[in-house]
N, C-alpha and C positions, 0 to 999 in steps of 0.2 A: 705549566698552565694547561697544556693539552690533556695531560693526565687528569687534572682536576675537572675539566669540562666533561671528559669521558665518564668520570666517576659520578658527576652530577647528573648527566644524562641517564646513566644506568639506574641511578636512584629514582629518578622521575618515572622511568619506565616500570620499575618495580612497584612504585607507589600508585601509579594510575589504576591498575586492576584492583588494588585494595580499596581505592576511593570509589570505584564503580560498584564493587561488592557492597561496600558500606551504604552507598546511596540506594542501591537496589533493595537492600534489606529494609531500609527505612520506608521505602515506597510500598513494599509488600505489607509491612506491619500495619500501616494506616490505610484503611480502605473503606469506601462508602459504596454500598450496593443498593441499587434501585429496584424496588419491587412494585409492580402495578397489578391491580386486579379490578374486577367489575362489581364487587360487593359493597354494600352500604357499611358505614362504620359500626352499625349496631349488630351486624352479622357475627355469629360466633367464630367463624373462620377468620374474619378480620381481627377479632379480639385475640385469637390464638396467635396470629402473625404479629400483632402489636406486642404481645407478651414475649414472643420469641426475640423481637428487636431489642427489648429491654435486657433480656438475658445475654444476648450477644454483646451489647454495650458493656454490661457489668463484667462478664467473663474476660473480655479483651482489655479491660481497664480503659475503656473509652476509645480504643484505637480502631475498633470496627463499628461501623454504623450501618443500619438497615433503614433506608428511607422508603416509606410506603406511600403509594399514590392510589387511594381507593376510589370506588364509585365510577369506574370506567373512564377516568381522566385521560388514559392513554389508549382507549378503545376497548373492545371486547376481547375475550380469550384468544380468538383466532389472530387478531391483530397483535396482541402482546406476545403470543408464541412466535409469530413471525419476526417480531422485534428482537426476541432472544436469538433467533437464527442469524439475523444480520448485524448483531452487536449493538443495537440501540437500547437494549434493556438487559438487566442482569437476571431478574427473577420474576415469576408471575404465579398466579393460581389458575388452575384449569380443571374442569371436571373430566371424568373418564370419557364421557361422550365427546367432549371437545378435543380430547387427545386421539380419538379413534382415527381421524384422517391421517395422522402421522404414524400410527402403529396399529395394525389390525388386532393386536392382543387386547387393546382397551375396549374393543367392541363387545367383549364377553359381558361387560357390565350392562349393556343394553339388552341383553337376553332376559326376557321376563320370567319371573318366578324361578330364578337360578339358585337362590340360596334356601337351604332347608329351614334355617332360623337365624337369629341375630348372631349367635355364637359361630355358626358356620361362616357367616360373612366376615366377622372380625378375624377369625382364624386364617381366612384367605388373605385378607387385606394386610395383616401385620405378620404373616408367616412367610415361609420360603417362596411360595407362589407370588405373593405380593411383591416381595423384594426383587424377584426376577423380572416381573413386569415393569417395575420402576426404571429399569435399565434399557428397556426396549427401544427407546427413542434416541439413544446415544448417537447413532449415525445420522440423526436428523438435527443434531446440534444442541440437544438439551436432555436432561435426566430429571427424575423426581427425587426429592429428598424426604418428603413426608406425605402421609395419606390422612385425609380427614373424613370422618363419617358424615353423611348428609341424609341420614334417614332413608325413607322410601318415597318414591315419586308416585303420585296419584293424579288422576284427571280432575280438573275443575272447569266449570262451564256456566253459562247463563241459563241452563236448563238442567233438570235432575237427570242423573245417569245411574241406573240400577243394574243394567245388563249391557252386553255388547250391542244389542239391537238398538239401544237408546243412542248410540254413537253414530248410527248410520247417517251419512250426509253432513255431519258436523265438520267445521274447519278447525283443526286443532294445531296450535303452535307447538313445534318440536325443535330440538337441536338437529340440524341438518346432517344426519348420518344415514347410510343405507339401512342400517338395522332399525333405527327409530322410525324412519319413513315407512318401511314395510310393516312395522308394528301397527302404525296408525291405519294403513291401508287394509290390513287383515281385519281390523275392527270395523271396517266399513266407513271410516271417516276420511277426510281429506287432509293430508299433512300440509302445514303452512310454516315453512322454516324462516320466519321473519326474525330480525334482531331482537334480542332480549329486551332492550330498552324501549322498543316500540310496542310491546305487548299490551300495556295498559290502554294506550290510545286505540289500538286495534280492537280490543275487547269492547271498549266504550262506544266505538263507532260501528260495531257489528261487522268489521272486516274479518274477524275470526269469532268463533263461538266458544272457544275454550283453550286451555293450555294444560301443562302437566309439570308438577314440581312438588317439593316437600312443603310441610305446613309453615315453617318459618319464612321461606321465600314467598309463599302465597300471601302472607300478611305484610311482610316488610316491603314488598313491591307495590302494595295497596291493590293488588289484583282482586282481593276480597271485596273491594268496593264495586267492581264491575262484573264479577263472576261469583254468584252467591252459593253455588252448589259444589261441594267438594266430595267426590266419589272415592271412597277409600279402597280402591282396587289394589294399591301398593304393588304395581307391576314391576318396578325395578328398584334396586339399591345402587345408586351411582355415587361413588366417592369423589371427593375433590383432592387435588394434588398440589403440593408446593413444587414448582419447577424451576430449575436453574440452568443457565447456559453452560454447556460443557467447556466452552472456551474460558469462561470466567472461573468455573470450578477448578479446572486443571491448572489455572494460573495461581491459585491460592496455595499457601504453604500448608503443610500437614497440620500445624497448630491451628491455623485459621479454619481449615475444614473440620477439624475435631470440635471446635467451638460451635460452628454452625450446625453440625450433625447432632450434637448433644442438645442444643437449643431446639432444633426441629423435632427431635424425639419428645422432648418435654411439651412442645406445643401440641403434638398429637394427643397426649394424655390430658392436657388442659382442655382441648376442644371437646373431647369425649365427655368430660365432666359437665361442660356447659350445654351440650346438645340436648340431653333429655329434659332439662329444665326449660330450654328454649322451645321445644316442641309443645310442652304442656302450656306454657304461657301464650304461645301463638294460637293454639286451639281455643283457649279462653277468649283471647282478643278477637279472633275471627267470629266466634259466636256472638260476642258483644256487638260486632258490626253486621250482624244479620245473616251470617253464613250458616248453611245447613250441611252437616257431615252425614254422609250416606254410607251405610254398611252394604257392600255389594256382594254378589255371588262370585268369589274369586275363581272358583273352579270353572265357571262358564267362560271367564276371560282367559284362563289358562288353556282351555281346550281350543279356543279360537286361534290362539297364538302358537300352537304346536309346530306349524310349518317352519317357524324361525329356527327351531332346533334341528330340523332336517337340513336347513341351509348350512348351519354351523358344522354338522357332522360330515357334510359333503366337501367341506373346505379343510384340507389336511392341517394347515397351520392353526386355524381356529378350533378344529376338533381336538387338537393336542392340548390347548388351553382348557377346553371344556373338560377333558379327561382329568387334567391336573386338579381342577377345582372340585370336581365330583369326588375325588379321592381324599380331599381334606376332611378331617373330622368335624362333626357338628356338636361335639361335646366340650 
């Protein structure tokens, strides 16, 4: 009898780890990831993320789900990035400007007139330099999985802007980073780093005189209704990023990471196809709403903003990123 009990006990001890492995494997196979962002459902980046969610579901045979919470339901990018850090959220979308407080490397995208042409920009974004940059926040608790083009950012206001002199004294809403704030100050305007969701009311009530963004955002936020002049200075090209918690990412299996990585890559390609059409449609809609697009003297803006380059060159870390980007081909 004693021998039988010992044999049974030994069997149970051997079986227990196997049961735990089996349960753990099942738990890892089925996963639902939460992704929150501040964009409207009609935005091309949201459409790309929604397409990615479908691909993940199909590729995993329904075992992996990506649940998306758009429209700022969980707050703005700063809040959602912090939620990634404390484990309250799995993934989010953030622009390079919004990533700058977490990693100085991203400040390079706030440097005006950095890219020689569109090809130079995409070669940086999707090449070796871009891949390196996407890992820069690992020690902050998150990394980037995909990059999305977001056109160029220009100023729009309730008065016409043709030259830097026209910006003197204007209160301009910007993403609150040292680079963008100094950019506005160099142009003689006053930076107003108010939350994105408050810009429409602030423009309407005269709390601010203008803001800066790309054409789709200008239209989709309805800022076109309260700021009729869009000055095409095209000062920066600031991409968006799909960001994931490193704790979540490292807990996934190789197979799960491969499924997400592949879907993320496809979402980049899909978003690029949508973007050009979206810009054209947004410009048409803006003009129908009474907007005036102004061709400005970009060289005049570039000359005023030259001191920003001196700041970057005097900072060893940012100077290195500037050197890497300038070395990338524009062909």
